[in-house]
C-alpha positions in Angstrom: 0.0 0.0 0.0 1.0 3.6 -0.6 -0.3 7.1 0.2 -1.2 9.6 -2.4 -1.7 13.2 -1.3 -4.5 15.3 -2.9 -4.0 19.0 -2.2 -6.0 20.8 -4.9 -9.7 21.4 -4.9 -10.0 20.2 -8.5 -8.4 16.9 -7.7 -10.5 16.6 -4.5 -13.7 17.2 -6.4 -12.8 14.7 -9.1 -13.0 11.9 -6.4 -16.7 12.5 -5.7 -17.8 9.3 -7.5 -15.1 7.1 -6.1 -15.8 8.5 -2.6 -19.5 7.6 -2.9 -18.7 4.1 -4.0 -16.2 3.6 -1.2 -18.6 4.9 1.4 -21.3 2.4 0.3 -18.8 -0.4 0.2 -17.4 0.4 3.6 -20.8 0.6 5.3 -20.2 4.2 6.2 -23.1 6.1 4.5 -23.2 8.9 7.1 -23.6 12.3 5.5 -20.8 13.5 7.8 -18.3 11.1 6.1 -19.5 12.0 2.6 -17.6 13.8 -0.1 -20.3 16.5 0.0 -19.7 17.2 3.7 -15.9 17.4 3.3 -16.3 19.5 0.1 -18.1 22.1 2.3 -15.3 21.9 4.9 -12.6 22.1 2.2 -14.1 25.3 0.7 -14.4 27.1 4.0 -11.3 25.9 5.9 -9.6 29.2 5.5 -6.2 30.2 4.2 -4.4 29.2 7.4 -5.2 25.5 7.0 -3.5 23.4 4.3 -6.0 20.8 3.0 -4.7 17.3 2.4 -6.6 14.2 1.4 -4.6 11.1 2.1 -5.6 8.4 -0.4 -4.3 5.0 0.7 -4.3 2.7 -2.3 -2.8 -0.5 -3.6 -2.1 -1.3 -7.3 -5.8 -1.9 -8.0 -7.8 0.9 -6.3 -8.1 3.3 -3.4 -8.6 1.6 0.0 -9.0 4.5 2.3 -9.8 8.2 2.3 -8.5 10.4 5.1 -9.1 14.2 4.9 -6.8 16.3 7.1 -5.5 19.8 7.5 -2.0 21.1 8.5 -1.9 24.4 10.4 0.3 26.3 12.8 -1.1 26.7 16.3 0.1 27.1 19.9 0.0 24.6 22.7 0.8 25.7 26.2 2.4 28.8 24.7 4.6 26.8 22.4 4.4 26.9 18.5 3.0 23.6 17.1 2.6 22.4 13.5 -0.7 20.5 13.9 -2.2 17.9 11.7 -5.9 17.6 12.3 -9.1 16.5 10.8 -10.7 18.4 8.0 -13.8 19.7 9.7 -16.1 22.6 10.5 -17.2 23.8 14.0 -20.4 21.7 13.4 -18.7 18.4 12.4 -20.2 15.9 14.8 -18.2 12.8 13.8 -15.1 11.8 11.9 -13.6 8.5 10.7 -11.5 7.1 8.0 -13.5 5.9 5.0 -12.0 2.4 4.6 -12.7 -0.5 2.2 -9.5 -2.4 2.8 -8.3 -4.2 6.0 -8.4 -1.5 8.7 -5.2 -2.7 10.4 -3.3 -2.6 7.1 -4.7 0.9 6.3 -3.7 2.2 9.8 -0.2 0.7 9.4 0.3 2.4 6.1 -1.1 5.7 7.5 1.3 5.6 10.4 4.3 4.7 8.3 3.6 7.6 6.0 3.1 9.9 9.1 6.5 8.8 10.5 8.2 9.6 7.2 7.1 13.3 7.2 9.0 16.0 9.0 6.5 18.9 8.7 4.4 18.2 11.8 4.6 18.1 15.6 1.2 16.9 16.7 -1.5 14.9 15.0 -5.0 15.4 16.6 -7.7 13.0 15.5 -10.9 14.0 17.1 -14.6 13.1 17.1 -14.1 9.4 16.2 -16.8 7.1 17.5 -15.6 5.2 20.6 -16.5 1.9 19.0 -14.8 2.7 15.6 -12.6 -0.1 14.2 -10.2 2.6 13.1 -9.8 3.9 16.6 -9.1 0.5 18.0 -6.5 -0.2 15.3 -4.9 3.1 15.8 -4.6 2.6 19.6 -3.0 -0.8 19.1 -0.6 0.3 16.4 0.4 3.5 18.1 1.6 1.8 21.3 4.5 0.2 19.4 5.9 3.3 17.5 4.6 6.6 18.8 4.1 8.6 21.9 0.4 9.4 22.1 -2.4 10.2 24.5 -6.2 9.4 24.3 -8.4 12.5 23.8 -11.3 13.3 25.9 -14.7 11.7 25.4 -17.6 13.9 24.0 -21.2 12.8 24.5 -24.1 13.6 22.2 -27.5 12.9 23.6 -30.1 11.2 21.4 -33.8 10.3 21.6 -35.2 7.0 20.3 -38.4 7.8 18.3 -40.4 4.6 19.0 -44.1 4.1 19.4 -46.4 7.1 19.5 -46.1 10.5 20.9 -49.0 9.8 23.3 -47.2 6.8 24.7 -43.9 8.6 25.0 -45.5 11.7 26.7 -47.5 9.6 29.1 -44.4 7.9 30.4 -42.6 11.2 31.2 -42.8 12.7 34.7 -45.8 14.8 35.7 -43.4 17.7 36.1 -42.1 17.3 32.6 -45.6 17.2 31.1 -46.6 20.3 33.0 -43.5 22.1 31.8 -44.3 21.3 28.2 -47.9 22.5 28.5 -46.7 25.7 30.2 -44.3 26.3 27.3 -47.0 26.0 24.7 -49.4 28.2 26.7 -46.8 30.9 27.1 -45.9 31.3 23.4 -49.5 31.1 22.3 -50.3 34.1 24.4 -47.8 36.0 22.2 -49.7 35.3 18.9 -50.5 32.6 16.3 -47.9 29.8 16.4 -47.0 27.8 13.2 -44.4 25.2 12.5 -42.7 24.6 9.1 -40.4 21.8 8.0 -38.3 22.5 4.8 -36.4 19.7 3.0 -35.4 21.7 -0.1 -34.1 25.3 0.5 -32.5 27.7 -2.0 -29.5 29.3 -0.3 -30.3 32.4 -2.3 -34.0 32.4 -1.4 -36.1 33.9 1.4 -36.2 30.8 3.7 -32.5 30.7 4.0 -32.4 34.4 4.6 -35.0 34.1 7.4 -32.9 31.4 9.1 -29.8 33.6 9.0 -31.8 36.5 10.4 -32.9 34.5 13.4 -29.3 33.4 13.8 -28.3 37.1 13.8 -30.9 37.9 16.4 -29.9 35.1 18.7 -27.7 35.5 21.8 -24.9 34.0 19.8 -25.0 36.7 17.1 -23.2 39.6 18.9 -20.6 37.1 20.2 -19.6 35.9 16.8 -20.8 32.4 17.5 -23.9 32.3 15.3 -24.0 30.8 11.8 -24.6 34.3 10.5 -21.7 35.9 12.3 -19.1 33.2 12.9 -16.2 33.4 10.5 -16.8 31.4 7.3 -20.0 29.9 8.6 -22.4 31.7 6.3 -20.5 30.3 3.3 -20.4 26.8 4.9 -24.1 26.7 5.4 -24.9 28.1 2.0 -22.8 25.3 0.5 -24.2 22.6 2.8 -27.8 23.7 2.2 -27.4 23.4 -1.6 -25.8 19.9 -1.3 -28.1 18.7 1.5 -31.2 19.7 -0.4 -30.0 17.9 -3.5 -29.2 14.7 -1.5 -32.5 14.7 0.5 -30.6 15.3 3.8 -31.9 18.7 4.8 -34.5 19.3 7.5 -34.9 23.0 8.3 -37.5 23.8 10.9 -38.9 27.2 11.5 -41.3 28.3 14.3 -43.3 31.4 13.5 -45.2 33.7 15.7 -47.8 35.7 13.7 -45.8 34.8 10.6 -42.5 36.1 12.0 -39.7 33.5 12.3 -38.7 33.3 15.9 -36.8 30.0 16.2 -35.0 27.6 13.8 -33.3 24.3 13.9 -31.0 23.1 11.1 -30.8 19.3 10.7 -29.1 16.7 8.5 -31.0 13.4 8.1 -30.4 10.0 6.5 -31.7 6.5 6.9 -34.2 7.4 9.7 -31.6 9.3 11.8 -31.8 13.1 12.2 -28.9 15.1 13.6 -29.4 18.7 14.9 -26.5 20.9 13.8 -27.7 24.4 14.8 -30.6 25.7 16.8 -31.3 29.4 17.3 -34.1 31.7 18.6 -34.7 35.4 18.6 -33.3 36.6 21.9 -35.7 39.5 22.1 -38.5 37.0 22.7 -36.6 34.9 25.3 -39.4 35.3 27.8 -41.7 33.2 25.5 -39.1 30.4 25.2 -39.4 30.0 21.4 -36.4 27.6 21.3 -37.8 25.2 23.8 -41.2 25.4 22.1 -39.6 24.6 18.7 -37.8 21.6 20.2 -41.0 20.3 21.7 -42.8 20.7 18.4 -40.1 18.9 16.5 -40.0 15.9 18.8 -43.8 15.6 18.6 -43.8 15.9 14.8 -41.1 13.3 14.5 -43.2 10.8 16.4 -46.1 11.5 14.1 -43.9 11.2 11.0 -43.3 7.5 11.7 -40.2 7.5 9.4 -37.6 8.7 12.0 -35.9 6.3 14.4 -33.5 8.5 16.2 -33.1 12.2 16.9 -29.6 13.3 17.8 -29.6 16.6 19.7 -25.9 17.5 19.1 -22.8 17.3 21.2 -22.7 18.4 24.8 -24.6 17.3 27.9 -27.0 19.8 29.6 -30.1 19.4 31.8 -32.5 20.3 29.0 -31.2 17.6 26.6 -31.2 15.0 29.4 -34.9 15.6 29.9 -35.5 14.2 26.5 -32.6 11.9 25.9 -32.8 8.1 25.7 -29.0 7.8 25.7 -25.8 9.3 24.3 -23.4 8.6 21.5 -19.7 9.1 22.4 -16.8 10.2 20.4 -13.1 10.5 21.3 -9.7 10.4 19.5 -6.0 10.4 19.9 -3.2 13.0 20.1 0.0 11.7 18.5 3.4 13.3 18.9 6.0 13.4 16.2 9.0 11.1 16.7 11.4 14.1 17.2 13.0 15.8 20.2 10.4 18.6 20.0 7.5 16.1 19.7 8.9 14.3 22.8 9.0 17.7 24.6 5.3 18.3 23.8 4.4 14.8 25.0 6.3 15.2 28.2 4.6 18.5 29.0 1.1 17.0 28.4 1.7 13.5 29.8 3.9 14.3 32.8 4.4 17.9 33.7 0.8 19.1 33.6 -0.5 16.2 35.7 2.3 16.9 38.2 1.3 20.6 38.4 -2.4 19.7 38.8 -1.6 17.3 41.7 0.6 20.0 43.3 -2.1 22.6 43.1 -5.0 20.5 44.3 -4.0 20.5 48.0 -3.4 24.2 47.8 -6.9 24.8 46.3 -8.5 22.5 48.9 -6.7 24.4 51.6 
């Protein structure tokens, strides 16, 4: 096996058909591992991130696709040349797209990684905890590299089974009362309507309304909204076009007297819906439009009868846990270059920082 680097957008785009075939063959049909998803990430990664698609192949055909970026960063105040996944702030999951033997692919990946001298740290994040790729990496890394496991990130989800009436009846009395209060509160503000859009023109009025709600959210002034975060408007324009064409898009809008007051942007496939972004107009926070939209979405999904799982996005909070059936977990690995500098970085993270934390703990308790 060998590694071929793809670094131009034209060459990357030319692999769309091959990518789709490999994703089907590998049993990894997730939209978040598709060529379309990474095409959105590639186009909006920014000038400070060098895009690299590592194509692992034998004499016959490609066996694995691994989209990465190389960038300069800092870690503990030290300059670091960091290899990382090609992602966006909203990427929920990452994995190698593999049709060959995973252990052989990983061995080739690490052999090529060792041969390069232009990196200090490799950070692979957001990999499912049960991924065969992750297991093969952890096994192979132990022999040749200094590495550390990354933290675990949980994403709550709700099983959509049975009917809404059955689901709601089995929730606590307090939960049911909270839901009724939410609906009564927003209805006092005007006529409430719910819309679900599966095909949206990024140059049309629906997309513009979604971005306006994002702008009016609490995230807007802080530069965290899809409308104000760097490169995110372009990312979601590109994603909306591709997701609409592929049948992935679910854009929900809650209106109050015709005015959009809350939105949720979802990507869906094979009976599984994943929430990427949710926003509400902060000027109407006293009416709880965001919570009302979430309630309306869940109830509608039960009535649809075609959705089996609703993923609410990464991060655990009390509100999500009120709904959740369980949580999916992702993690990753941090790999340090086999150089003196790489050894220094690993020593700081693996030994010095834990020592400092242990030293400070008694002082803080005192």
